[in-house]
C-alpha positions as CSV (number, residue, x, y, z in Angstrom):
1,M,0.4,0.1,-0.3
2,R,1.2,3.7,-0.2
3,W,-0.5,6.6,1.0
4,L,0.0,10.1,0.1
5,T,2.2,8.3,-2.8
6,L,2.0,9.9,-6.6
7,A,-0.8,7.4,-7.6
8,A,-0.6,6.5,-11.2
9,V,-3.6,6.7,-12.9
10,L,-4.3,4.0,-15.2
11,I,-6.3,5.7,-18.1
12,L,-6.7,2.8,-20.9
13,V,-8.7,2.1,-24.2
14,G,-10.9,-0.5,-22.8
15,S,-11.1,-1.8,-26.7
16,L,-9.4,-1.6,-30.0
17,A,-11.2,1.5,-31.9
18,V,-10.9,1.5,-36.2
19,T,-11.2,5.3,-37.2
20,G,-11.0,5.4,-40.8
21,G,-9.4,1.9,-41.4
22,A,-5.8,2.6,-38.7
23,Q,-6.3,1.4,-35.1
24,Q,-6.8,4.3,-32.6
25,K,-3.6,4.5,-30.0
26,L,-4.7,3.5,-26.6
27,K,-3.9,6.1,-23.4
28,A,-2.7,5.9,-20.1
29,G,-2.6,8.7,-17.8
30,F,-0.9,8.3,-14.4
31,I,-0.5,10.8,-12.1
32,Y,2.2,10.5,-9.3
33,V,2.3,12.2,-5.7
34,G,5.9,13.1,-6.0
35,P,8.1,13.9,-8.7
36,I,9.7,11.9,-11.8
37,G,13.1,12.9,-10.8
38,D,12.6,11.5,-6.4
39,Y,14.7,8.7,-7.4
40,G,12.4,6.2,-5.2
41,W,9.0,5.5,-5.8
42,T,7.7,7.9,-8.1
43,H,10.9,7.7,-10.4
44,A,10.5,3.7,-10.2
45,H,6.7,4.2,-11.2
46,D,8.2,6.8,-14.3
47,Q,10.1,3.8,-15.6
48,G,7.9,0.8,-16.1
49,R,5.2,3.5,-17.5
50,K,8.2,4.1,-19.9
51,I,9.1,1.0,-20.6
52,A,5.8,-0.4,-21.3
53,E,5.1,2.6,-23.8
54,K,7.7,0.4,-25.5
55,M,6.4,-2.8,-24.9
56,V,2.7,-2.2,-25.9
57,S,2.0,-2.0,-29.0
58,G,-0.1,1.4,-29.9
59,L,0.5,2.9,-26.2
60,E,1.0,6.5,-25.7
61,T,1.2,7.6,-22.3
62,L,0.8,11.0,-20.5
63,Y,1.9,11.7,-16.7
64,V,1.0,14.4,-13.7
65,E,3.9,14.6,-11.0
66,S,3.8,15.7,-7.5
67,V,0.1,16.1,-7.2
68,P,-1.7,16.0,-3.5
69,E,-3.2,13.0,-2.3
70,A,-6.3,15.1,-1.6
71,Q,-6.8,16.4,-5.1
72,A,-6.7,13.6,-7.2
73,E,-9.9,13.9,-8.7
74,P,-9.3,17.2,-10.8
75,F,-5.8,15.7,-12.3
76,I,-7.7,12.2,-13.4
77,D,-10.4,15.1,-14.7
78,K,-7.5,16.7,-17.2
79,L,-6.1,13.5,-17.9
80,I,-9.0,13.0,-19.2
81,Q,-10.2,15.5,-21.3
82,Q,-6.5,14.9,-23.0
83,G,-8.0,11.6,-24.1
84,A,-6.5,9.2,-21.3
85,R,-9.2,5.9,-20.8
86,V,-6.7,4.0,-18.0
87,I,-5.9,5.6,-15.8
88,F,-2.9,4.8,-12.9
89,T,-3.2,6.3,-9.6
90,T,0.2,5.6,-8.0
91,S,-0.8,6.4,-3.8
92,F,-2.2,5.4,-1.2
93,G,-3.5,8.6,-0.1
94,F,-4.8,8.8,-3.9
95,M,-7.7,5.6,-3.6
96,D,-10.7,7.5,-2.7
97,G,-10.2,10.0,-4.7
98,T,-9.5,7.4,-7.8
99,L,-13.1,4.9,-6.8
100,A,-15.2,8.2,-6.9
101,A,-13.7,9.4,-10.7
102,A,-14.1,5.9,-11.3
103,K,-17.7,6.4,-10.6
104,R,-18.1,9.3,-12.1
105,Y,-16.3,8.0,-15.2
106,P,-18.2,4.1,-15.9
107,N,-16.4,4.3,-19.0
108,Q,-12.9,4.6,-18.2
109,I,-10.9,1.7,-16.9
110,F,-9.1,2.5,-13.5
111,A,-6.3,1.3,-12.0
112,H,-4.8,2.4,-8.0
113,A,-1.4,1.1,-7.1
114,S,-1.4,0.2,-3.0
115,G,-5.1,0.9,-2.2
116,F,-7.8,-2.1,-1.4
117,K,-10.8,-0.2,-2.8
118,R,-12.1,-1.5,-6.5
119,A,-15.2,-1.1,-8.4
120,P,-16.3,-3.3,-11.5
121,N,-14.4,-0.3,-13.8
122,M,-11.7,-0.2,-11.1
123,A,-8.7,-2.3,-10.1
124,T,-6.2,-2.2,-7.5
125,Y,-2.5,-3.2,-7.8
126,M,1.1,-3.9,-5.7
127,A,4.4,-4.6,-6.0
128,D,4.8,-5.4,-2.6
129,F,8.6,-5.0,-1.1
130,Y,7.7,-7.1,2.3
131,Q,9.5,-10.3,1.7
132,V,12.7,-8.3,0.5
133,Y,12.6,-6.3,3.6
134,Y,12.8,-9.6,5.4
135,L,16.4,-10.5,3.1
136,N,17.2,-7.5,4.3
137,G,16.9,-7.5,7.7
138,L,18.4,-10.9,7.6
139,M,21.9,-8.6,6.8
140,A,21.2,-6.0,9.1
141,G,21.0,-8.2,12.0
142,A,24.6,-9.6,10.8
143,L,26.2,-6.5,10.2
144,T,25.1,-4.4,13.3
145,K,27.6,-3.9,16.2
146,S,25.6,-1.7,18.6
147,N,22.6,-3.9,18.6
148,K,21.0,-0.6,17.1
149,V,19.2,-1.0,13.6
150,G,17.8,2.2,12.7
151,Y,15.0,3.2,10.0
152,V,13.8,6.1,9.0
153,G,9.6,5.7,7.6
154,A,7.9,7.9,6.0
155,F,3.4,7.7,7.3
156,P,3.3,4.9,9.3
157,I,0.2,3.0,7.5
158,P,0.2,-0.6,6.9
159,E,2.3,-0.6,3.8
160,V,5.1,0.3,6.1
161,K,4.4,-0.6,9.1
162,R,4.5,-4.6,6.9
163,H,7.4,-3.4,5.7
164,I,9.3,-2.3,9.4
165,G,7.8,-5.8,10.5
166,A,9.5,-7.8,7.9
167,F,12.8,-6.0,8.3
168,A,12.1,-6.3,12.3
169,L,11.2,-9.6,12.2
170,G,14.7,-10.6,9.4
171,V,16.9,-8.9,11.9
172,R,16.1,-10.9,14.8
173,A,15.8,-13.9,13.1
174,V,19.8,-13.5,12.8
175,N,20.3,-10.8,15.8
176,P,17.8,-11.7,18.7
177,R,19.4,-9.0,20.8
178,A,19.2,-6.4,18.2
179,T,16.2,-3.8,18.0
180,V,15.1,-1.7,14.9
181,H,14.7,2.3,16.3
182,V,12.2,4.1,13.8
183,R,12.1,7.7,13.1
184,W,8.8,8.9,11.6
185,I,9.5,11.8,9.3
186,F,5.3,12.0,7.8
187,E,7.0,12.4,4.1
188,W,7.5,10.7,1.4
189,F,10.4,12.9,-0.4
190,K,12.0,15.1,1.5
191,P,15.6,14.9,2.0
192,S,16.1,17.5,5.0
193,A,13.6,15.4,7.3
194,A,15.0,12.4,6.4
195,K,19.1,13.5,6.5
196,E,17.4,14.8,10.4
197,A,15.9,11.5,11.4
198,T,19.5,10.1,10.1
199,E,21.6,11.6,12.2
200,A,18.9,11.5,15.1
201,L,19.4,8.0,15.2
202,I,23.5,7.7,14.9
203,A,23.7,9.9,17.8
204,E,21.3,7.2,19.7
205,G,24.1,4.4,18.7
206,V,22.4,3.1,15.2
207,D,24.8,1.9,12.7
208,V,22.6,0.4,10.2
209,F,19.7,2.2,8.2
210,A,16.9,1.0,6.1
211,F,14.2,3.8,5.1
212,T,11.1,4.3,3.6
213,E,11.9,8.1,1.7
214,D,12.5,8.9,-1.7
215,S,15.7,10.3,-2.2
216,P,19.1,8.4,-1.7
217,T,19.9,10.7,1.3
218,V,20.0,7.8,4.5
219,V,22.3,6.1,2.6
220,Q,24.2,9.0,1.9
221,V,24.1,10.0,5.1
222,A,25.0,6.8,6.4
223,A,28.0,6.5,4.5
224,K,30.2,10.0,5.4
225,R,29.9,8.1,9.1
226,G,31.2,4.8,7.5
227,L,28.2,3.2,8.2
228,P,25.8,0.6,6.0
229,S,22.1,0.8,4.8
230,F,20.0,-0.7,2.3
231,S,18.6,1.2,-0.7
232,H,14.7,1.7,-1.4
233,Y,13.2,1.8,-4.2
234,S,15.7,2.4,-7.1
235,P,19.2,1.3,-7.6
236,M,20.8,3.7,-4.9
237,Q,24.4,1.7,-5.0
238,K,26.0,4.4,-6.9
239,F,25.1,6.7,-4.4
240,A,27.5,4.7,-1.9
241,P,29.1,2.4,-3.6
242,N,30.9,1.0,-0.4
243,H,28.3,1.3,1.9
244,V,24.9,-0.2,0.3
245,V,24.8,-3.3,1.5
246,S,21.5,-4.2,-0.6
247,G,18.3,-3.2,-1.0
248,Q,15.1,-3.3,-2.3
249,L,13.9,-2.5,-6.4
250,V,10.4,-2.9,-8.3
251,H,9.7,-3.4,-11.5
252,W,6.4,-1.7,-11.7
253,E,6.3,-2.4,-15.6
254,K,6.0,-5.7,-15.3
255,I,2.2,-5.0,-14.1
256,Y,1.6,-2.5,-16.3
257,V,3.1,-4.0,-19.6
258,D,0.2,-7.0,-18.2
259,F,-2.4,-5.1,-17.3
260,L,-2.4,-2.7,-20.6
261,S,-2.2,-5.8,-23.1
262,K,-4.7,-7.5,-21.5
263,V,-7.1,-3.7,-22.0
264,V,-6.1,-3.6,-25.4
265,A,-7.1,-8.3,-25.7
266,G,-10.4,-6.4,-24.4
267,K,-10.2,-9.1,-21.1
268,Y,-10.0,-6.3,-19.0
269,T,-12.9,-3.9,-19.7
270,T,-15.5,-1.4,-17.1
271,E,-17.1,-4.4,-16.4
272,N,-15.1,-6.9,-15.3
273,L,-12.7,-5.4,-12.5
274,Q,-14.2,-5.7,-9.0
275,N,-12.0,-8.4,-8.3
276,V,-8.7,-7.4,-10.1
277,D,-5.7,-7.3,-7.7
278,Y,-2.4,-7.6,-8.5
279,W,-0.5,-8.5,-5.6
280,W,3.0,-9.3,-7.1
281,L,5.8,-10.2,-5.5
282,L,8.9,-12.5,-5.8
283,A,7.4,-15.0,-6.9
284,E,6.1,-12.7,-10.2
285,G,8.9,-11.1,-10.7
286,A,7.6,-7.7,-9.8
287,V,10.4,-6.6,-7.5
288,E,14.1,-7.7,-6.7
289,V,16.5,-7.4,-4.1
290,G,19.7,-5.6,-3.9
291,G,21.1,-2.1,-4.7
292,D,21.5,-2.3,-8.3
293,F,19.8,-4.8,-10.9
294,G,21.2,-7.9,-10.2
295,V,23.5,-7.4,-7.9
296,P,21.2,-8.8,-4.5
297,V,24.3,-8.1,-2.2
298,S,27.2,-5.9,-2.8
299,P,30.9,-7.4,-3.1
300,A,32.1,-5.0,-0.9
301,W,30.0,-7.0,1.9
302,K,29.5,-10.6,0.7
303,S,32.8,-11.6,3.2
304,K,31.2,-9.6,6.0
305,L,28.0,-12.0,5.8
306,Q,29.7,-15.0,4.6
307,A,31.7,-15.1,7.9
308,V,28.3,-15.0,10.0
309,Q,26.9,-18.2,11.2
310,V,23.4,-18.7,12.0
311,T,21.5,-22.1,13.0
312,T,17.7,-22.2,11.3
313,L,15.2,-24.9,12.2
314,D,15.0,-26.0,8.5
315,L,18.2,-25.4,7.1
316,G,20.4,-26.1,9.8
317,R,24.0,-24.3,10.3
318,L,24.9,-21.9,7.8
319,S,25.9,-18.8,6.8
320,V,24.3,-14.8,6.7
321,H,24.9,-14.8,3.1
322,D,24.0,-18.0,2.3
323,L,20.8,-17.8,4.8
324,V,20.1,-15.0,2.4
325,M,20.2,-16.6,-1.1
326,K,18.0,-19.9,0.3
327,R,15.4,-17.7,1.3
328,L,15.4,-15.4,-1.7
329,A,15.1,-19.1,-3.4
330,Q,12.6,-20.3,-1.2
331,M,10.3,-17.0,-1.8
332,T,10.9,-16.5,-5.8
333,D,9.6,-20.1,-6.6
334,P,6.3,-20.4,-7.2
335,K,5.0,-22.3,-4.5
336,V,7.2,-19.6,-1.6
337,T,8.1,-22.3,0.8
338,F,9.1,-19.5,3.0
339,D,7.0,-16.6,3.8
340,P,7.9,-14.1,6.8
341,F,4.7,-13.9,8.3
342,T,3.9,-17.1,8.7
343,G,3.3,-18.2,12.5
344,P,4.1,-18.7,15.2
345,I,4.0,-14.5,15.7
346,R,3.8,-12.5,18.2
347,D,3.9,-8.6,18.3
348,R,6.1,-6.4,20.2
349,K,3.3,-6.4,23.1
350,G,2.9,-10.5,23.7
351,K,0.2,-10.5,21.9
352,L,0.0,-14.0,19.0
353,V,-0.9,-12.3,15.9
354,V,0.2,-15.1,13.9
355,P,-1.3,-18.2,14.8
356,A,1.8,-21.9,14.4
357,G,1.5,-22.8,11.3
358,K,-0.9,-20.2,9.4
359,R,0.5,-17.4,6.5
360,M,-1.3,-13.6,7.2
361,T,-3.5,-13.4,4.1
362,V,-3.2,-10.5,1.4
363,G,-6.0,-8.9,3.7
364,E,-4.2,-8.9,6.9
365,L,-1.3,-7.7,5.0
366,N,-3.0,-4.7,4.0
367,T,-4.6,-3.9,7.1
368,M,-1.6,-4.8,9.0
369,E,-1.1,-2.4,12.4
370,W,0.9,-4.1,15.1
371,A,4.7,-4.2,15.6
372,A,6.6,-6.6,15.1
373,P,8.8,-7.7,18.1
374,G,12.4,-6.1,18.3
375,I,10.9,-2.5,17.1
376,V,11.6,0.7,19.4
377,G,9.8,3.9,18.9
378,P,6.5,5.0,18.1
379,W,3.9,3.4,16.8
380,P,0.7,5.5,15.6
381,K,-3.0,2.9,15.9
382,E,-0.9,0.3,17.6
383,P,-3.2,-2.6,19.3
């Protein structure tokens, strides 16, 4: 889920129209919550848009950037006036505005990223990072010397809480004594706030960092102190080559190409999207672990992760590096033979939140509010 993020508004032609013997172009409109140059969430969506435009025959795209979440509807109106027939809105905070627009424009197709509300002409989609964050957490738990891992969080919504929770579960799976210290900045893209939060965490003794903020600020600030970090959304290895250990990467084009191709083929219409919900993870190739594409673990940190040994119930004793690779293979397998949110799991208050043998459903993950063990700091709406 992504709240207060630029929602990519999808407007696609619901069917192939022919005028004068020529196929009419399909126009898709994208609404973004941040600037396309943020090098985070919005940048990644825009890269997906560009790839889709190349891969889907006859597709033309439009976009609007830095749209306040409460003002999605006027921008949707403008995109439709410009001929967009499919609208993608790319931030959680665009959800209600997108639904209202879908009702006003029953002959247009809509898709909303990270939300859960749908309509006959409105689908939902998400390329989610929780599995990748777990893998990052395994590495962070092995690398911390102070047993204090930091997380700079954007907004305390279920999506971000889910990611921090998976990260913390990974940290504690390797290092049960470690804690994850969270600082909320209540911004998706604000480098100055990210810098201040990172410096404050360093002052508290934090020596490894992860984050949700759409710039490379956290990795740059941590690198100046010689501290490792995990990049977010876009490839940030180049901003701190010797300090970015890994990170989360997204392939929005996987969803955009699939969705738009089905619109072109007539499989998706304005009447059958009520139950269309993309929830694509490692197994679908929608996300990837790494600070750069094709590099799951930076070579600069591989030997350090190989030097730390852990024992697991199912895999026995192995290095953290090998554990990461094994878990990655298990979650990439179409059968998904391992998932971080499989019980028994208790929250940080000790309450059983996931019973033994049960795996959290997509609905439960999308509404997750509890804090995982080891998380330190304020947690709005904590049960």
